[in-house]
N, C-alpha and C positions, 0 to 999 in steps of 0.2 A: 087541342090535339093535332090540328092541322099543322100549326107552327112547330110543334115538337117533332113531328116526323119529317117536316120539310127540310130541316138542316141536315140530318143524316142522308137524306136522299140527294141533296145538293152536293154534299161531300163525295158521296159514292159516284155521282155523275161526273164531277170534276176529276176524281181519281181515274175513272175509266177513260176520260178524254185525254188525260196526261199520259196514260199507259199506252193508248192506241198508237200514237206516233212512234213510240219506242219499238213496239212490235212491228210496225210497218217498216221502219228504218232497218231493223234487224233482218227482216225478210229481204229487203231490197239490197242490202249489203251482201247477203249471201248469194244473190242472183247476179252479182256484178263481178264474178270471179274471172280472172284472165290467166290462161295457161298455155302450154305449147309442148310440142315434141316433134322430132323429124319423122316424116312419113316416107321420104325418099332421099337417100337410102334409108330403108325402113329401120326404125329403132326397135329394140327388143320390146319395150313397153307398149308400143303401138301394135307391133306384129302379134303380140300375145293378148291384146285386149279384145273385147267383144267386137271391135271395129276392124280387127285384123283379118277378117275373111278366113281363107283356107290356112293362112299361116298360124292362126290361133289353135288349129288342130294338130300342129306338128308335135313330134315327140318332145322337143325341147320346151315348147310352150306349155304342154301338159305337165311336164316336170316342174317348170317354173311356178305354175299356178298351185300345184300340189305342195311345193316347198313354201310358197307364200301363204297358203291357207285361205286364200280368197282370190277371185279373178282381178285382173288389172283394169277395173272399170274406169278408174280415174287416170287414164293413160296420159293426160295432159297436165298432171299436177305433181310431177316429180321435181320438187324444188326445196331448197333449204334456205332458211332465213339467216341473215347476219354473217355470211361468210366473208364478204367484202374483199374478195381476191385471194383469200388464204385457203384456196382449195386443197392444196397438198398437206396443209396442217390440220384442216377440219375433217376431210374425208379420208378414212384409213384405207390402206392397201386391201385389196380383195372386196371392197365395198363401193367401187367407183360407179358401177352400173346402177346401183340402188340409191346412191347418194347417202348411204348408211341409214336409210329410212326403213324401219321394220316393215312398213306396208308394201315395200318393193324388193324385199330380200331375195325373192326367187330369181330376179334378174342377174344376180351375181353368180349363178351356177356356171362352173367351168365346163363347157361342152363344145364339141366341134360340129354340132348339127343345128345350130340356131338358124332361123330363117335369115337369108343373106341377100345382098345385092351385088351383082357382078360389075366391076369397074375395070378400066384400062390403065395400066401404068403410064404416067405422064399425060394422061387424058384430062379433059375438062369436066369438072364436077359442078352440077348445079343442085344444091341441097334444097329440098322443099321442107320448111319447118312450119308446121301448122300452128296457128295461134288464133285465139278467139277475140282478143282485144290488143290493139297496138301498144307496145311498150318501148321505151327508150332503153338502149343497152348495147352490149358488145357480144358478138358470137366469136368464139375461138374454136377452131377445128384442129384436132390432133389425130395423127395416124400412128398406130403402133410401129415400133422400130423393126427393121429386118431381123428375123429370127424369133419374133413373137410366137409363143406357144399358146394357142387357144384352149388347150387342155388344162391350163393352169389359171387360177384367179388373176384377173387384171390388176396390175400394180402400177403405181406412178412411175416406177423405173422402166416400165414397158413403153412409156410415152416420152417423146422428146421434151426438152424443157420449153421450147418455143413452139407455138402452133404453126402449121403450114399455111393457115389462112386465118385472118382476123378481120371482121367487118363490124362497123359500128352504125347503129341506127338505120338499117335497111328499111325500105318502105314495106308496109303490109299490103299485099296485093292478092285479091281473091281468097282471103282467109289464110294466107301463108306468107312467110318470108322466103325469098329465093336468094340463096347465097352462092355466088360463083367463085370457083377457085381452080387452080391448076394442081393436079395431083403429082406427088413425087414419082420419079421414074424407077426407083429401086425396090419397089414392093412386089412381092409375088405371093400367091396362095391366100390363105385366110388371114385377115387382119381385122383390127377394130378401129372404127372411125368414132372418136370420142368427141362430143360436142359440149361445150360449156357456154351457157347464155347467162351472163351477169347483167342483171337489170340495173339501170341507173335511176329509173323512175319508181322502183320499189327496192326493198332490202333483200330481194330473193335472187337466188342463183339456181338455174336449171341445169341438170345433168342428163346425158343420154349416151347410150351405146348402140351403135349401128354396126352389125356384122357385115363385112364386105369381103369379096373374093377377087383377087387380081389374076388375070390370065398371064401366062408366060412360063418360062422354064421353072420347074420345081413347084408349080402351082398345085394346090390340093383341091380335090373336088368340093364343090359347094352343095350344101343341102338345099333342096327346093323349098318354097315357102310352106308347103304342106308336108315336107319330108321329115327326116329323122335319121336314125342310124341306117346306113345302107341306101340313102337317098341318091338319086341320080346326080350327075354333075351339071345338070341344067341350072341356069341362074334363076333366082326367084324373081317374080314380077315386081316392078316398082309399085309402091303403095300409092293410092290416089292422093291428090292434093287435099289439104286440110279444109275445115269448115270455114265459112265466111264469117266475118265479124258480126253480121246481122243474124246469125244462127241458121241461115239457109245453107244448102250445100252447093258446091260448085259442080261443074259437069264431071260426072263420074265419081264424085266424092260421096262419102257416106256420112250421115249425120252422127256427130259425136255424142257419147253418153255424158251427161253432166257429171262433173267431178264432185265427189263427196267433200263436205267441208273438212279441211284438215285441222289439226291442232296447232296451237301457237308455236312459233319457233323458239329454239334455244340457242344461245350463243356460248362462246367460251369453249371449255374443254368437254362439256357434256355432249351426250348423243344428240345430233341435230334432228329436228323434226320439221315437218312441212309447215309453211307459213300461209296465212290467208290474207296477207296484206297486199293491197293493190293500189297503194297511194300513188298519186301522180298520173294515173291513167284518165282521170276526169270522170265525172258522174255519168253513169249509163242511163238509158231511157227508163228502166225499171226503178232505179234509185231516184230519179227526178220525179217520176210518177208517184212513188211511195212517199217522197218528201212532201209533194203537193197535197196528197191525200191526208197526210199527217197534219199539215197545217189546217186544212178544212175541218178535220175532226176536232182538233184542239180548239179552234175558234168557236165551232158550234157548241162544244162542251162547256166552254167558259161562259158563253152567252146563256146557256141553259142554267148553269149554276147561279148566275147573277139573278135570273128571273126567279128562281126558286127561293133565293135568300130574301127577295123583296116581298114575298108573300106573308 
């Protein structure tokens, strides 16, 4: 009787030992996500996220969340897989701010009261682009053309063919990339700073819209971070720098909310969805710890199975 029951017991033990590493690796992979978004000039997705402070309570952000059907908790996960530089072919007009991702559709609302950052024509811009794990890739910064109408959905034709700034592989410092550039001299009023971050270490491309206001003749008043219709012309405050790669916060920064696991990406002519691929960034500490634990469980389970078989 003992031998009859020992073999099923051994098989069950071996099966559990084999399954445990898979569960641990699945958890570890989920904890090694790497994302990002501009925090200064503040992007719509960050301003309207739970991390956005007073900006999240603005009329525009409330409308965006209502249109979205859910809050922008995963502010750092607005990315599309497999674009490969075909941005204008894959992302349709009117969907540039959301990347055509249903989970971010509220960001495409055409309004003139989005939380904004004031800039000076011809001045020096240093963008703060928060990121949790370093990635190789190229940042391309576009500024809407003179005559842009913020009351209409953003289209590719609103943007120049070439970016006014392009930076490849900047260092990740204090949880953020810092991208310097000289701004065009011929912009006034409310404009859109559109940022594309095409990764070379993953198949993902990140998109973001930052509403900015230029002072000068013909400038339109900017809504404050907590403003809305009828808000004063005072500029919104710059958002704090992003989280550090280790998960702690930098001085004055707020701890980010972990991004929810996105679905797998689609390529070709289908509607793009977010990707959870982070290939090339190297194993994180949780992943290495999970893998080590998995090996220990597997080794111990195999040894137990062999002992049970020998009885």
